C-alpha positions, 0 to 999 in steps of 0.5 A, spaced: 511 262 105 516 259 109 516 264 115 508 262 115 510 255 115 515 255 121 510 260 125 505 254 124 510 249 126 511 253 132 504 254 134 502 247 133 509 243 136 512 248 141 518 252 140 522 246 141 520 243 134 525 241 129 524 241 121 526 235 118 525 236 111 521 240 106 519 238 099 515 240 093 509 237 091 503 238 087 496 239 090 489 238 086 489 238 078 486 233 073 489 227 070 497 228 069 497 233 074 495 238 069 492 245 073 495 243 079 498 248 084 505 247 087 505 247 094 511 246 099 510 240 104 514 241 111 515 235 116 517 237 123 518 233 130 517 235 137 524 235 140 524 232 147 531 233 148 532 235 156 534 242 157 540 243 161 539 244 168 542 250 172 550 249 172 549 244 166 552 245 159 548 243 153 553 238 152 553 234 159 545 234 158 545 231 151 550 226 154 546 224 160 539 224 156 542 220 150 544 214 155 537 214 158 534 214 152 538 211 146 532 208 143 529 215 142 533 217 136 536 223 139 530 225 142 526 226 136 520 222 136 512 222 136 508 227 133 511 228 126 506 233 123 506 235 115 504 242 114 502 244 107 503 251 105 500 253 098 505 258 095 507 260 088 515 259 088 519 264 085 526 262 083 529 266 088 525 263 093 526 256 091 534 258 092 532 260 099 529 254 101 535 250 098 539 253 102 535 252 108 534 245 107 542 244 106 543 248 113 537 243 116 541 237 113 547 239 116 544 240 123 541 233 123 548 230 120 551 233 126 547 230 131 548 223 128 556 225 128 555 226 135 558 220 138 563 220 133 565 227 135 566 225 142 571 219 140 575 224 136 575 229 143 580 223 146 585 224 140 591 228 141 592 235 139 597 232 134 592 227 131 587 232 130 591 237 127 593 231 122 585 230 121 585 238 119 591 237 114 587 231 110 580 235 110 584 242 107 587 237 102 580 235 100 579 229 103 572 228 105 571 229 112 567 223 114 573 219 110 578 223 114 575 221 121 575 214 119 583 215 117 585 218 123 581 213 127 586 208 124 592 212 126 590 213 133 589 205 134 596 204 131 600 209 134 601 208 141 604 212 148 608 218 147 608 217 139 601 220 139 604 227 141 610 226 136 608 230 129 613 227 125 611 220 127 604 222 125 606 225 119 610 219 117 605 214 119 599 218 116 602 218 109 604 211 109 597 209 112 594 214 106 598 210 101 595 203 103 588 206 101 590 208 094 589 202 089 592 203 082 592 199 075 599 200 073 600 201 065 595 200 060 600 196 056 604 190 059 610 187 056 609 180 053 601 181 055 599 180 048 594 185 044 591 190 049 585 194 048 583 200 052 577 204 051 576 211 054 569 214 056 567 220 060 563 226 060 564 232 055 570 237 056 575 232 060 580 232 055 579 224 053 582 225 046 588 229 048 589 224 053 589 218 048 594 222 044 599 222 050 598 215 051 599 213 044 605 217 043 608 214 049 608 207 047 609 209 040 615 214 040 618 211 047 616 204 048 616 202 040 610 199 040 605 198 034 599 202 036 592 203 033 587 209 034 580 208 033 574 213 034 567 212 036 566 220 037 562 222 030 558 227 035 562 232 036 564 237 030 572 236 029 573 230 034 575 226 028 580 231 025 583 232 032 585 225 033 587 225 026 592 231 027 595 227 033 595 221 029 599 224 023 604 227 028 605 221 031 605 217 025 599 212 027 593 209 023 586 212 025 580 208 024 573 210 025 567 206 028 560 208 025 557 203 029 558 198 035 557 192 030 563 194 026 568 194 032 570 186 031 571 187 024 576 193 025 579 190 031 580 183 027 583 188 021 588 191 026 590 184 030 597 185 029 597 192 033 600 191 040 595 196 043 589 199 041 586 205 044 579 207 043 576 214 043 569 216 045 564 222 044 564 226 050 557 228 052 552 229 058 553 223 062 546 224 064 544 222 057 541 215 057 541 214 050 549 216 050 550 211 056 546 205 052 550 206 046 557 206 050 554 199 053 553 196 046 560 198 044 563 195 050 558 189 049 561 188 042 569 188 044 572 182 047 577 183 053 579 190 054 580 196 059 575 201 060 578 208 063 573 213 066 576 219 064 574 225 070 577 232 071 580 234 077 577 240 077 570 238 078 567 238 085 565 232 089 558 232 088 559 232 080 564 226 081 559 222 085 554 224 080 558 222 074 560 215 077 553 213 079 551 214 072 557 210 069 556 205 075 554 199 070 559 200 066 565 195 066 570 200 069 577 198 070 580 204 072 579 212 073 583 217 069 584 224 072 586 230 067 587 237 069 591 236 075 595 242 073 589 246 074 586 243 081 586 247 087 586 240 091 587 233 090 583 230 096 577 229 091 581 224 087 581 220 093 574 221 095 572 219 088 576 212 088 573 210 095 566 212 092 567 208 085 571 202 089 575 203 082 583 203 082 586 209 079 590 209 072 593 215 070 594 223 071 594 228 066 598 234 068 598 239 063 597 240 055 603 238 052 603 232 048 606 227 050 610 229 056 604 231 061 601 224 063 604 220 068 601 213 071 598 214 078 601 212 084 599 212 091 605 216 093 604 221 088 597 222 090 598 222 097 604 227 097 599 232 093 594 231 098 598 233 104 602 238 100 608 235 100 609 235 092 606 239 087 604 239 079 610 243 075 606 247 070 609 249 063 
């Protein structure tokens, strides 16, 4: 088991050995890995970091050693040994290993961040307090670190201890990082086509209904709805109900090749909104169908619809799966259910795409708004709230 692996590592490499990684591998067996045994491979290295001398802190020892041995990758060098421990993993053991790996990864990341943390120690207490405020708002710690470096370089002298000044400039600086698309339809821009894609359960159909109602009832534009969602039971009926209430036509797209003819039939519409199926974002067949749909459509805006209640890990995975799509903007739903709003900022930075709309509740058409830098940043910093009805 894992204890046996650690014991063997300590015996071979000494008490200062550091585990770098673990992974599952197959050992033995015939063709295609049949009848093979599952083993765990543990990669470890000897830590040559100097031990602190009497009266010297670990921090001081590390600084001195790093200056003399900058090329040794923080002392982890040479004598890397792989030890395979044959074992049959139970689900509980596998979960335990994943937990241990997460701790090890965090340890290594802390070593990498060592130099950066030393720089942060030179910042004023008030600037560090603002950093904590960013992180508590959901901003990724690495992004928060970069942001406060900008603040520290911009603010001079006594202003670095002025919390009001730091908050004002921090908000201004954060807003400058946020990019938005503006409205889906701009006056006198000719016909606009917008398609909404994304994983299941994020509220694409309801969001489309909100946008359609706004442009039909408020802006008096001619709007047409299309649906490419024949996968979910009741999806077409849901859109038809919304369309009947608003007074809009609905066209069903059975095949991507049908799309040009339908759009030509609706060429007098100011705005065409296309709904798509919500399915597992890891389904490559589904992704291929969406790509084919987009290839059959002339110039359009493609909005990736995401939930503000997701985690950073899930959002990153979804963004990666849709990365080869011509995404125009990110549309976030369920802001009224979100605990923190920094993950919206994180996703925008990771995707390198602007934000389009925020859906803030269940009401149609009221609970939708164009995203703005000021709105998002004030939500992140706790200076604004979502009104729930």
